[in-house]
C-alpha positions in Angstrom: -32.0 -22.6 -61.6 -32.6 -18.9 -61.7 -32.0 -17.3 -58.3 -35.1 -15.7 -56.6 -35.4 -11.9 -57.0 -34.0 -11.1 -53.6 -30.9 -13.2 -54.2 -30.5 -11.7 -57.7 -30.5 -8.2 -56.2 -27.9 -9.2 -53.8 -25.7 -10.6 -56.6 -26.2 -7.5 -58.6 -25.3 -5.2 -55.7 -22.2 -7.1 -54.4 -20.7 -9.3 -57.0 -20.7 -10.9 -60.4 -24.0 -12.6 -61.4 -22.0 -15.6 -62.4 -20.9 -16.3 -58.8 -20.1 -19.9 -58.0 -22.9 -22.2 -57.1 -21.6 -22.4 -53.5 -22.1 -18.7 -52.9 -25.5 -18.9 -54.7 -26.5 -21.6 -52.3 -25.5 -19.5 -49.4 -27.6 -16.6 -50.8 -30.5 -18.9 -51.2 -30.2 -20.0 -47.5 -30.0 -16.3 -46.6 -33.1 -15.5 -48.6 -35.0 -18.4 -47.0 -34.0 -17.2 -43.5 -35.2 -13.7 -44.2 -38.4 -14.9 -45.9 -39.2 -17.0 -42.8 -38.4 -14.4 -40.2 -39.5 -11.1 -41.7 -41.7 -12.0 -44.7 -41.8 -9.8 -47.7 -42.4 -6.4 -46.0 -40.9 -3.8 -48.3 -39.5 -1.6 -45.5 -37.5 -4.6 -44.1 -36.1 -5.4 -47.5 -35.0 -1.8 -48.1 -33.5 -1.6 -44.6 -31.6 -4.9 -45.2 -30.2 -3.8 -48.5 -29.2 -0.4 -47.1 -27.4 -2.2 -44.3 -25.7 -4.5 -46.8 -24.5 -1.6 -48.9 -22.6 -0.2 -45.9 -20.6 -3.4 -46.0 -19.7 -3.0 -49.7 -16.0 -2.2 -49.0 -15.7 -5.6 -47.5 -17.8 -7.5 -50.1 -15.0 -7.7 -52.8 -12.1 -9.2 -51.0 -8.7 -9.5 -52.7 -7.3 -12.9 -53.2 -5.5 -14.2 -50.0 -2.2 -14.0 -51.9 -2.5 -10.2 -52.0 -2.2 -10.0 -48.2 1.4 -10.0 -47.0 0.0 -10.6 -43.5 -3.4 -11.6 -42.2 -3.2 -8.4 -40.1 -2.4 -6.0 -42.9 -4.2 -2.7 -42.6 -4.6 0.3 -45.0 -5.8 3.7 -43.8 -9.1 3.3 -45.7 -9.7 -0.1 -44.1 -8.9 1.3 -40.6 -11.2 4.3 -41.2 -14.0 2.0 -42.3 -13.4 -0.4 -39.3 -13.7 2.5 -36.9 -16.7 4.0 -38.6 -18.6 0.7 -38.4 -17.4 0.1 -34.9 -18.7 3.5 -33.8 -22.1 2.8 -35.4 -22.4 -0.6 -33.6 -21.5 1.0 -30.3 -24.1 3.7 -30.7 -26.6 1.1 -31.8 -26.1 -0.9 -28.5 -26.0 1.9 -26.0 -26.7 -0.1 -22.9 -24.0 -2.7 -23.5 -21.5 0.0 -24.6 -22.1 2.0 -21.5 -21.7 -1.0 -19.2 -18.5 -1.9 -21.0 -17.0 1.6 -20.8 -18.0 2.2 -17.2 -16.6 -1.2 -16.1 -13.3 -0.8 -18.0 -13.0 2.9 -16.8 -13.3 1.9 -13.1 -10.9 -0.9 -13.6 -8.4 1.3 -15.4 -8.7 4.1 -12.9 -8.1 1.7 -10.1 -5.0 0.4 -11.9 -3.7 3.9 -12.6 -4.0 4.9 -8.9 -2.2 1.7 -7.8 0.5 2.1 -10.4 1.2 5.6 -9.1 1.5 4.2 -5.6 3.6 1.1 -6.6 6.0 3.0 -8.9 6.5 5.6 -6.2 7.3 3.0 -3.5 9.7 1.1 -5.8 11.5 4.4 -6.7 12.8 5.0 -3.2 16.5 6.1 -3.2 17.0 5.1 -6.8 17.6 8.7 -7.9 21.1 8.9 -6.2 23.9 8.9 -8.8 25.7 6.0 -7.0 22.6 4.1 -5.8 23.8 0.8 -7.1 27.0 1.1 -5.0 25.5 2.7 -1.9 24.9 0.6 1.3 23.9 1.2 4.9 25.8 -0.5 7.6 23.9 -2.1 10.5 24.6 -4.2 13.6 23.5 -7.8 13.8 24.1 -10.1 16.7 22.6 -11.9 19.7 23.1 -11.3 23.4 21.5 -13.5 26.1 19.3 -15.2 23.5 17.9 -12.0 22.2 18.5 -10.8 18.6 20.1 -7.5 18.0 19.3 -5.8 14.7 19.9 -2.1 14.7 20.2 0.5 12.0 22.6 2.8 14.0 26.1 1.5 14.3 29.3 2.4 16.2 30.7 5.8 15.5 34.3 4.5 14.7 33.0 2.0 12.1 32.9 4.5 9.2 36.4 5.9 9.4 37.8 2.4 10.0 36.1 1.1 6.9 37.5 4.0 4.8 41.0 3.6 6.2 41.5 -0.1 6.1 39.4 -1.6 3.3 40.3 -0.8 -0.4 36.7 -1.7 -1.5 35.4 1.4 0.2 35.4 4.6 -1.9 33.6 6.8 0.5 31.8 6.8 3.9 29.4 9.3 5.3 27.6 9.3 8.7 24.8 11.2 10.3 23.5 11.5 13.8 19.8 12.1 14.5 19.5 13.7 17.9 15.7 14.3 18.0 13.6 17.4 18.1 15.0 20.9 18.5 13.4 24.3 19.4 14.9 26.5 16.8 15.0 30.3 17.5 15.5 33.2 15.1 15.2 36.7 16.4 12.0 36.6 18.5 10.5 33.6 16.7 10.6 30.0 18.0 9.7 26.9 16.0 9.7 23.2 16.8 11.8 21.3 14.2 11.7 17.6 14.2 13.8 17.0 11.1 17.3 18.0 12.3 20.4 15.9 11.6 24.1 16.3 12.0 26.1 15.0 9.0 29.6 14.4 7.8 31.1 17.0 5.5 30.8 14.8 2.4 27.1 14.0 2.9 26.0 15.9 -0.2 28.7 14.1 -2.3 27.2 10.7 -1.4 23.5 11.6 -1.6 22.3 13.3 -4.7 20.6 16.3 -3.0 21.8 19.4 -4.9 23.1 22.5 -3.1 21.5 25.7 -4.4 23.5 28.3 -2.4 26.8 28.4 -0.6 30.1 26.7 -1.0 30.0 23.5 -3.1 27.1 24.5 -5.4 27.1 23.7 -9.1 29.3 21.1 -10.8 32.3 21.8 -8.7 30.9 20.2 -5.6 33.3 20.5 -2.6 33.0 19.4 1.0 30.7 21.5 3.1 30.0 21.5 6.8 33.6 21.1 7.6 33.5 23.6 10.5 31.7 23.1 13.8 28.4 24.9 14.4 27.5 25.3 10.8 24.2 24.5 9.0 22.8 23.7 5.6 19.0 24.5 5.3 16.5 23.0 2.9 14.9 25.5 0.5 11.6 25.4 2.3 13.2 26.0 5.8 15.4 28.8 4.4 12.3 30.6 3.2 10.5 29.9 6.5 13.1 31.7 8.6 14.6 34.2 6.2 12.0 34.8 3.5 13.6 36.4 0.4 16.7 37.4 2.4 20.0 35.6 1.6 20.4 33.1 4.4 24.1 32.6 4.0 25.9 33.9 7.0 22.7 34.2 9.1 22.4 32.4 12.4 19.9 30.1 14.2 19.8 28.8 17.8 19.3 25.1 18.1 17.8 24.5 21.6 20.6 24.2 24.2 23.2 23.4 21.5 23.9 27.1 20.9 24.2 29.3 17.8 24.8 27.8 14.4 25.8 29.7 11.2 24.1 29.0 7.9 26.6 28.1 5.1 24.3 26.8 2.4 20.9 25.9 1.1 19.9 22.6 -0.6 16.9 21.4 -2.5 14.2 19.8 -0.4 14.8 16.1 0.1 12.6 14.2 -2.4 9.6 12.3 -1.1 10.9 9.0 -2.3 13.8 8.9 0.2 14.1 6.9 3.5 15.0 10.0 5.4 13.5 13.5 5.3 15.6 16.2 7.0 15.2 20.0 6.7 18.3 21.2 8.7 21.7 19.6 8.3 24.3 20.4 11.0 28.0 19.6 10.9 28.9 16.2 12.4 31.9 17.8 14.1 29.4 19.6 16.4 28.3 16.4 18.1 29.9 14.7 21.1 32.6 12.3 20.4 31.7 8.6 21.1 34.4 6.1 20.3 33.2 2.9 21.8 32.5 0.0 19.4 29.8 -1.7 21.4 27.5 1.3 21.4 25.3 2.3 18.5 25.3 6.1 17.9 25.1 7.0 14.2 23.9 6.0 10.8 26.8 5.0 8.4 26.6 4.7 4.6 29.3 3.1 2.5 30.0 3.7 -1.2 31.8 0.8 -2.9 34.4 1.3 -5.6 33.2 0.2 -9.1 33.8 -3.5 -9.7 33.8 -4.5 -6.0 31.1 -6.7 -4.4 29.5 -6.1 -1.0 29.9 -9.8 -0.3 33.7 -9.4 -0.3 33.5 -6.6 2.2 31.0 -8.5 4.4 33.3 -11.5 4.5 36.0 -9.3 6.2 33.8 -8.2 9.0 34.5 -11.0 11.4 38.2 -10.1 11.4 37.3 -6.4 12.0 35.2 -7.5 15.0 38.0 -9.6 16.4 40.5 -6.7 15.9 38.5 -3.8 17.4 35.7 -5.3 19.5 37.4 -8.2 21.2 39.2 -6.0 23.7 36.0 -4.1 24.7 34.2 -7.5 25.3 37.2 -8.6 27.4 37.0 -5.3 29.4 33.3 -5.4 29.8 32.5 -9.0 30.5 35.9 -10.3 31.6 35.9 -13.0 28.9 37.5 -13.3 25.5 35.6 -12.9 22.2 36.0 -16.7 21.7 34.3 -17.4 25.0 31.7 -14.7 24.3 30.9 -16.5 21.0 31.1 -20.0 22.6 28.2 -19.3 25.0 26.0 -18.3 22.1 26.4 -14.6 21.9 27.4 -12.8 18.7 28.2 -9.3 17.5 28.8 -8.2 13.9 28.2 -5.7 11.1 26.1 -6.1 8.0 25.3 -4.0 4.9 22.0 -3.5 3.0 21.5 -1.7 -0.3 20.1 1.8 0.3 17.4 1.0 -2.4 16.1 -1.9 -0.2 15.7 0.1 3.0 12.1 1.4 2.4 10.5 -1.9 1.5 12.8 -4.5 3.0 14.1 -3.1 6.3 12.5 -3.2 9.8 15.5 -2.8 12.1 15.5 -1.3 15.5 16.2 2.5 15.3 14.9 3.0 11.7 15.1 6.7 10.8 11.4 6.7 9.7 8.7 4.0 9.7 9.3 2.0 6.5 6.8 0.4 4.3 6.6 -3.3 3.5 7.1 -5.0 0.1 4.2 -7.3 0.9 1.8 -4.3 0.4 3.3 -3.8 -3.0 2.5 -7.4 -3.9 -1.0 -7.1 -2.4 -1.9 -3.9 -4.2 -0.4 -5.1 -7.5 -2.5 -8.3 -7.3 -5.6 -6.2 -6.5 -4.8 -4.0 -9.6 -4.5 -7.1 -11.8 -7.7 -8.6 -10.4 -9.7 -5.4 -10.8 -8.5 -5.1 -14.4 -9.1 -8.8 -15.0 -12.7 -8.5 -13.8 -13.2 -5.5 -16.1 -11.8 -7.4 -19.1 -14.0 -10.4 -18.2 -17.0 -8.1 -18.3 -16.1 -7.0 -21.8 -15.5 -10.5 -23.0 -18.7 -11.8 -21.4 -20.9 -9.0 -22.8 -19.3 -9.3 -26.3 -19.8 -13.0 -26.6 -23.2 -12.7 -25.0 -24.3 -10.2 -27.7 -22.8 -12.3 -30.4 -26.2 -13.9 -31.3 -27.4 -10.5 -32.3 -24.5 -10.1 -34.6 -24.4 -13.6 -36.0 -26.6 -12.4 -39.0 -24.1 -9.7 -39.7 -21.2 -12.2 -39.7 -23.2 -14.5 -41.9 -24.0 -11.8 -44.4 -20.4 -10.6 -44.5 -19.0 -14.1 -45.1 -21.6 -14.8 -47.8 -20.6 -11.6 -49.5 -16.9 -12.6 -49.5 -15.4 -11.2 -46.3 -12.5 -13.2 -45.0 -11.9 -14.2 -41.4 -9.0 -11.8 -40.9 -11.1 -8.8 -41.9 -13.8 -9.8 -39.4 -11.2 -10.2 -36.7 -9.9 -6.7 -37.3 -13.4 -5.3 -37.3 -14.2 -6.7 -33.9 -10.8 -5.8 -32.5 -11.2 -2.2 -33.7 -14.5 -2.1 -31.7 -12.7 -3.5 -28.6 -9.8 -1.0 -28.9 -12.2 1.9 -29.4 -14.1 1.0 -26.3 -10.9 0.7 -24.3 -9.6 4.1 -25.3 -13.0 5.6 -24.6 -12.8 3.9 -21.2 -9.3 5.3 -20.7 -10.5 8.9 -21.2 -13.2 8.3 -18.6 -10.7 6.6 -16.3 -8.4 9.6 -16.5 -11.3 11.8 -15.4 -12.0 9.5 -12.5 -8.3 9.6 -11.4 -8.3 13.4 -11.5 -11.4 13.5 -9.3 -10.3 10.8 -6.9 -6.6 11.8 -6.6 -7.1 14.2 -3.6 -8.9 11.6 -1.6 -6.4 8.9 -2.6 -3.5 11.1 -1.5 -5.2 11.6 1.9 -5.8 7.9 2.3 -2.3 6.7 1.2 -0.4 9.5 2.9 1.3 10.5 -0.4 1.3 13.6 -2.5 0.7 12.4 -6.1 -0.1 14.8 -8.9 -2.1 14.1 -12.0 0.7 15.3 -14.2 2.7 12.3 -13.0 0.7 10.2 -15.4 2.0 12.4 -18.3 5.7 12.4 -17.4 8.5 10.2 -18.7 7.4 6.8 -19.9 4.2 6.8 -17.9 1.9 8.1 -20.7 3.3 5.9 -23.4 3.1 3.0 -21.0 -0.5 3.8 -20.2 -1.4 4.0 -23.9 0.4 0.8 -24.8 -1.2 -1.0 -21.8 -4.6 0.2 -23.0 -3.9 -1.0 -26.5 -2.9 -4.4 -25.1 -6.0 -4.5 -22.9 -8.2 -3.8 -25.9 -6.5 -6.5 -28.0 -6.6 -9.0 -25.1 -10.2 -8.3 -24.0 -11.4 -8.3 -27.6 -9.4 -11.3 -28.8 -11.8 -14.0 -27.8 -14.9 -12.2 -29.1 -13.1 -11.4 -32.3 -12.0 -15.0 -33.0 -15.2 -16.4 -31.7 -17.5 -14.2 -33.9 -15.3 -14.5 -37.0 -15.5 -18.3 -36.8 -19.3 -18.5 -37.3 -20.3 -20.5 -40.4 -23.0 -18.8 -42.5 -25.1 -22.0 -42.8 -25.1 -22.5 -39.0 -26.1 -18.9 -38.5 -29.0 -19.1 -41.0 -30.3 -22.4 -39.4 -30.3 -20.7 -36.0 -27.8 -23.1 -34.5 -25.6 -20.3 -33.2 -28.5 -18.7 -31.4 -29.5 -21.9 -29.7 -25.9 -22.5 -28.5 -25.7 -19.2 -26.6 -27.7 -20.5 -23.7 -24.9 -22.9 -22.5 -21.9 -20.5 -22.7 -19.5 -22.6 -20.6 -16.7 -20.1 -21.1 -18.9 -17.2 -20.1 -20.0 -19.1 -17.0 -16.3 -19.7 -16.1 -15.6 -16.0 -16.4 -18.5 -15.0 -14.3 -17.5 -17.5 -11.6 -13.9 -16.1 -11.7 -15.3 -12.6 -11.2 -17.2 -13.6 -8.1 -14.3 -15.7 -6.7 -12.2 -12.5 -6.7 -15.1 -10.4 -5.3 -15.9 -12.8 -2.5 -12.3 -13.2 -1.6 -12.0 -9.4 -1.4 -15.1 -9.2 0.8 -13.7 -11.8 3.2 -10.3 -10.1 3.2 -11.9 -6.7 4.1 -13.9 -8.2 6.9 -10.8 -10.0 8.4 -8.7 -6.8 8.2 -11.3 -4.7 9.9 -11.9 -7.3 12.6 -8.1 -7.4 13.3 -7.9 -3.6 13.5 -10.9 -3.5 15.8 -9.3 -6.2 18.0 -6.1 -4.2 18.3 -7.9 -1.0 19.2 -10.2 -2.7 21.8 -7.9 -5.3 23.3 -6.9 -4.8 26.9 -3.4 -3.4 26.6 -2.4 -3.3 30.3 -2.7 0.4 30.7 -5.6 2.9 30.5 -5.1 5.0 27.3 -8.3 7.0 27.7 -8.5 10.4 29.3 -4.7 10.8 29.2 -3.4 14.1 27.8 0.3 14.4 26.7 2.0 17.8 26.7 5.0 17.9 24.3 8.4 19.4 24.7 8.4 19.9 28.5 12.2 19.6 28.4 12.2 23.2 27.1 11.1 24.3 30.5 14.5 23.4 31.9 14.7 24.0 35.7 11.1 25.2 35.7 9.8 21.7 34.7 9.2 20.3 38.2 7.4 23.5 39.4 5.3 23.5 36.3 4.3 19.8 36.9 3.4 20.5 40.5 1.3 23.5 39.4 -0.7 21.3 36.9 -1.3 18.7 39.6 -3.2 21.3 41.6 -5.8 21.8 38.8 -9.2 20.3 39.7 -9.5 18.7 36.2 -6.2 16.9 36.6 -6.1 13.6 38.5 -2.4 12.9 38.3 0.7 14.1 36.4 3.9 12.3 35.5 7.1 13.2 33.6 6.6 10.7 30.8 9.6 10.7 28.5 8.8 7.0 28.0 5.3 6.3 26.7 3.7 3.0 25.5 2.3 4.7 22.4 3.8 6.9 19.8 7.2 8.7 20.0 9.2 7.7 23.1 12.6 7.7 24.6 12.8 4.0 25.4 16.3 2.7 25.6 18.2 -0.7 26.0 20.7 -2.0 28.4 22.4 -5.3 29.2 21.7 -7.1 32.5 23.3 -9.9 34.5 21.8 -11.4 37.7 23.9 -10.9 40.8 26.3 -13.8 41.4 26.3 -14.9 37.8 29.7 -15.8 36.3 31.3 -13.7 33.6 30.6 -16.6 31.2 26.8 -16.6 31.9 24.3 -15.0 29.6 23.8 -11.3 29.4 20.2 -10.2 29.0 19.7 -7.2 26.8 16.3 -5.6 27.7 14.2 -2.5 27.1 14.5 0.2 29.7 12.3 3.1 30.9 13.0 5.9 33.4 9.9 6.8 35.3 8.8 8.7 38.4 6.5 7.6 41.3 3.4 9.0 39.5 4.0 7.1 36.2 2.1 3.9 37.1 -1.0 5.5 38.6 -1.2 8.1 35.8 -1.2 5.5 33.1 -3.2 3.0 35.0 -0.5 0.3 35.1 -1.0 -2.3 37.8 1.4 -4.0 40.1 1.7 -7.8 40.3 4.2 -8.0 43.2 6.0 -5.6 45.5 5.6 -1.8 45.5 5.9 1.3 43.3 8.8 3.8 43.5 8.4 6.3 46.3 10.0 9.4 47.6 9.8 7.9 51.1 12.6 5.4 50.1 15.9 7.2 49.4 17.3 3.8 48.4 15.1 3.7 45.3 17.9 5.5 43.5 19.3 2.0 43.1 16.0 0.2 42.8 14.2 -1.1 39.7 10.8 -2.4 38.6 10.5 -5.2 36.1 7.5 -6.5 34.2 6.1 -10.0 34.3 7.8 -10.9 31.0 11.2 -9.9 32.5 10.5 -12.1 35.6 9.9 -15.1 33.3 13.0 -14.3 31.3 15.2 -14.3 34.4 13.4 -17.4 35.7 12.1 -15.9 39.0 8.7 -16.6 40.4 9.3 -14.1 43.2 11.7 -11.5 41.8 11.3 -8.9 44.6 14.6 -8.6 46.4 16.7 -10.1 43.6 19.5 -7.8 42.2 20.7 -7.2 38.7 24.0 -5.7 37.3 23.7 -3.3 34.4 26.2 -3.4 31.6 26.1 0.4 30.9 28.1 1.8 28.1 30.7 -0.9 28.2 33.2 0.5 30.7 33.6 -1.2 34.2 32.8 2.1 36.0 29.3 2.2 34.3 28.2 -1.1 35.8 25.8 -0.7 38.7 23.9 -3.1 41.0 20.1 -2.5 41.3 17.5 -4.2 43.6 14.1 -5.2 42.3 11.4 -3.7 44.5 8.3 -4.5 42.4 6.9 -6.3 39.4 4.4 -4.5 37.1 1.7 -6.3 35.2 2.5 -6.8 31.5 1.4 -4.0 29.3 1.8 -3.4 25.5 4.6 -0.8 25.2 5.3 -1.8 21.6 3.2 -2.7 18.6 1.0 -5.8 18.8 3.1 -7.1 15.9 5.5 -8.2 18.7 4.8 -10.1 21.9 5.3 -8.2 25.2 9.0 -8.0 25.7 10.9 -7.9 29.1 11.1 -4.3 30.5 13.2 -2.8 33.2 12.2 0.5 34.8 14.6 2.8 36.6 13.6 5.5 39.1 14.3 8.9 37.6 12.4 11.7 35.9 12.6 12.1 32.2 11.2 15.5 31.3 10.8 15.0 27.5 7.0 15.3 27.9 4.3 15.3 30.5 1.3 13.0 30.8 -1.8 14.1 32.6 -4.7 11.9 33.6 -7.7 14.2 33.3 -11.4 14.2 34.3 -13.4 16.9 32.7 -16.4 17.6 30.5 -14.9 21.0 29.4 -12.0 19.9 27.3 -11.7 23.2 25.4 -11.6 25.1 28.8 -8.9 22.8 30.2 -6.8 23.1 27.1 -7.0 26.9 27.2 -5.9 26.9 30.9 -3.0 24.7 30.1 -1.9 26.8 27.2 -2.0 30.0 29.3 0.1 28.4 32.0 2.5 27.0 29.4 3.0 30.3 27.7 3.7 31.9 31.1 6.7 29.6 31.5 8.0 28.9 28.0 8.3 30.6 24.6 8.1 27.2 22.9 4.9 26.6 20.9 2.2 24.8 23.0 1.6 21.3 21.6 -0.4 18.3 22.9 -1.9 15.0 21.9 -4.1 12.3 23.4 -2.6 8.9 24.3 -5.4 6.9 22.7 -4.9 8.8 19.4 -1.1 8.2 19.6 -1.8 4.5 20.2 -4.1 4.3 17.1 -1.4 6.0 14.9 0.9 3.0 15.6 -1.4 1.0 13.3 -1.9 3.8 10.8 -0.4 1.7 7.9 -2.8 -1.2 8.8 -5.7 1.2 8.9 -4.8 2.6 5.5 -4.5 -1.0 4.1 -7.9 -1.8 5.6 -9.5 1.3 4.0 -7.9 0.7 0.7 -8.8 -3.0 0.8 -12.4 -2.1 1.5 -12.5 0.5 -1.3 -11.0 -2.0 -3.8 -13.3 -4.7 -2.7 -16.2 -2.4 -3.3 -14.9 -1.6 -6.8 -14.5 -5.3 -7.7 -18.1 -6.0 -6.5 -19.4 -3.0 -8.5 -17.6 -4.1 -11.7 -18.8 -7.6 -11.3 -22.3 -6.4 -10.8 -22.1 -4.4 -14.0 -21.2 -7.5 -15.9 -23.9 -9.5 -14.2 -26.4 -6.8 -15.0 -25.4 -6.8 -18.6 -25.7 -10.6 -18.8 -29.0 -10.6 -17.1 -30.2 -8.0 -19.6 -29.0 -10.1 -22.5 -30.6 -13.3 -21.1 -33.9 -11.5 -20.6 -33.7 -10.3 -24.2 -32.8 -13.7 -25.6 -35.7 -15.5 -23.7 -38.3 -12.8 -24.4 -40.5 -15.1 -26.4 -40.1 -18.0 -24.0 -41.1 -15.7 -21.1 -44.2 -14.6 -23.1 -45.2 -18.2 -23.8 -44.7 -19.2 -20.1 -46.9 -16.3 -19.0 -49.6 -17.2 -21.4 -49.6 -20.7 -20.0 -50.0 -19.3 -16.5 -46.5 -18.8 -15.1 -46.3 -16.3 -12.2 -44.0 -13.4 -12.0 -42.1 -15.1 -9.2 -41.5 -18.3 -11.1 -40.2 -16.3 -14.1 -37.8 -14.4 -11.9 -36.6 -17.7 -10.3 -36.2 -19.2 -13.8 -34.0 -16.3 -14.9 -32.0 -16.0 -11.6 -31.2 -19.6 -10.8 -28.4 -20.0 -13.3 -26.6 -17.0 -12.0 -27.0 -18.1 -8.4 -25.4 -21.5 -9.3 -22.3 -19.6 -10.5 -22.2 -17.5 -7.3 -22.4 -20.7 -5.2 -19.6 -22.3 -7.1 -17.6 -19.1 -6.6 -18.2 -19.2 -2.8 -16.9 -22.8 -2.7 -13.7 -21.8 -4.6 -13.1 -18.5 -2.9 -13.5 -19.6 0.8 -10.3 -21.7 1.1 -8.2 -19.3 -0.9 -9.3 -16.3 1.2 -8.8 -18.3 4.4 -5.2 -19.2 3.5 -4.3 -15.7 2.3 -5.7 -13.9 5.4 -4.1 -16.5 7.7 -0.7 -15.5 6.1 -1.5 -11.8 6.6 -2.3 -12.4 10.3 1.0 -14.1 10.9 2.6 -10.6 11.1 0.7 -10.0 14.4 1.7 -11.6 17.7 -1.8 -11.0 18.9 -4.5 -11.7 16.4 -8.0 -12.9 15.9 -9.2 -16.3 14.8 -11.0 -16.4 11.4 -14.4 -17.7 12.5 -16.8 -19.6 10.3 -19.4 -16.8 10.3 -17.1 -14.5 8.3 -17.4 -16.8 5.3 -21.1 -17.3 5.8 -21.7 -13.5 6.0 -19.5 -13.0 2.9 -21.4 -15.7 1.0 -24.7 -14.1 2.1 -23.5 -10.6 0.9 -22.4 -12.1 -2.5 -25.7 -13.9 -3.0 -27.7 -10.8 -2.0 -25.7 -8.6 -4.4 -26.2 -11.1 -7.2 -29.9 -11.4 -6.6 -30.5 -7.7 -6.5 -28.5 -7.2 -9.7 -30.2 -10.0 -11.6 -33.7 -9.5 -10.2 -34.0 -6.0 -11.6 -33.9 -7.3 -15.2 -35.7 -10.5 -14.3 -38.7 -8.7 -12.8 -38.7 -6.2 -15.7 -38.9 -9.1 -18.1 -41.5 -11.0 -16.1 -43.8 -8.0 -15.9 -43.7 -7.4 -19.7 -47.0 -7.9 -21.5 -46.8 -11.4 -23.1 -48.4 -10.1 -26.3 -45.5 -7.7 -26.6 -43.0 -10.5 -25.9 -44.5 -12.8 -28.5 -44.3 -10.0 -31.1 -40.7 -9.3 -30.3 -39.4 -11.4 -33.2 
């Protein structure tokens, strides 16, 4: 049978007229389909033939045996793939825009999180001997209370170096707090001052720029007392362009120090950040083993295991600490251990400190590895949702490209060529999204730095393996996101396409429904998580903490007043705006001087438990100034000279000692370990429990001694003219001290304790918002596709009398079903995840039912708003236009 004219033209244009009967049959089916749908309008035929001619490079496939691999590509083929991919993307502008924006937001989020995570994981890994560098710490238990401290005994380091062959080097440093540093007539407050052993710069890879020991021939520095090494920034701060070597600085009451060198600034990814390094030999000698006084770092010799050194620590304790325990407690080490007490040393890799260490006396607040996991999971989820959007929209739009696939296959294109065609489109979209994502990162980076507390630069994405990694990841995302659409589209059978079976099958889309449900499971989970985090932070900030943190002003560095301190305090107390003043070296919020001591009830045997408790030194104005109440007894008073041997305890300490009426009971202090340091104190009052530590811990026992600590002053104020009061205080301060005037408010200091949680909450909220936005983009695209696919159906329904509301409900109900399924799945998962997060808080909220209801309502509202826009638009379309759409 002679083929019809249209089929004959196709044969002449794309192949041999003697094509097999099978192909001729396919062409006849193609002709019949076109005849039925578009008739014999000349313009449509010319358009169709023109479109088919564009596909000519793919119409004459080589035999399969010519392909060494189903994924072989030539430059010409790749160029044609990209050209056609670009034309298709331009042809479907709305879907392309949604895909690019969704992927760009997902990629930008991932890039920001990658910057954060890689920086956190890089801490202390730049040291040349990082794999052999460990920090010593103290682990033990006294009186049932665990002891885990980062500072250790001063003699530990030299003993390890002398007696243990595994140890190649030991270095120590002593952090003694804030100093007022003077140079000529200028005074500055420096908080990052440390005193280090002479080999500090040999152990830690912080290069020296000037002075003895610079360059490759690094030698010991800081061997002489009263010498300093300055960071590059501090050297410029004090000496400008002058050579700082040989210059002098005065460190508070410690006297004059001579500068002997300049080092590079300590990198940001280090667990300590010091600017001034003094010689360790300038510090006071402390040789007791039971006290913790310095940070000690150990470098192992190559080939040795830290486990072998750790195994020798019990014998070291027996050799060096047993005698001190005998002297202090009157019992042997064996008896000390038998009654449940322990004392020992441990070692942790320096690379683990930032993410895995939370010991007492940490140099700086460390991060937590759980946040690395949380943000990494968020990055994966956000990117997953963006990829799901791409897959959804690609498969959803497949009905519109089914004809193209059918024509290609009829004309001889093989499956592998079609796969490459659709993968090239996916990769092209991904790299376009990457360019947009880089622009988003550049714009968002300043805000992200402020939020995360870091100082990332955009150029970090272009350094080292970061850029190749980003490009490779984008390529993999393009292949992954486009894989299902590519294989799905390339598998169409021409006969099924021409009979309309593919088009009919797009309305079910079980995989697409699964992907949409997955998107909303993640989005709803993030919404619930954000609400729980914010509620917990609100609970912390508004919970009754046992003291009045409002209207309390803290003046810093009052120790610099020296002998003038008491007179200055009394002068401030006379101000009308000041209700009370206390010398508050110990504060329940922010930086404080709180210490520890061991206690034994009077009359207890030497073998009885020793209680190691937190200690404060306060004056008689401390409790009223901070609004701390008394549960029993009285406050300290100048009217009682015997208060020099009196103490106050909190309710938690009373419970720990087992006393219902503690007033009148007496306690022995252990002191520094020597018998002469033991003193007997009488309890004169019990203060109500108040939170003097983070709410991550339960209120611990606290013992308060009577004595002024002039580290800082706390003022309870009552005024509406805060600027005026601050000006008055500054004038009075400058009249007494040349130290810079500095202050803070107690409630702000309290809130800063939870700064990391606040940052997590803010980041969580932002990322939750991004996941919702990306999900809505995908839902919007699917709603647009659905409305287009059902245009004729909508027209018919309207002609038959359907209302706008019924049409909107018809188009929205399928999406709402998916959201409801997502709510059912997300609720238990989110409840479990947030319950685990709340376990880190000793005082926490209950996750109430209404949180899940509200999150569900928000998700449904967002879905309805997103879908309704397209649904209403389709419902309002003139039915005549709808019926003519095909």
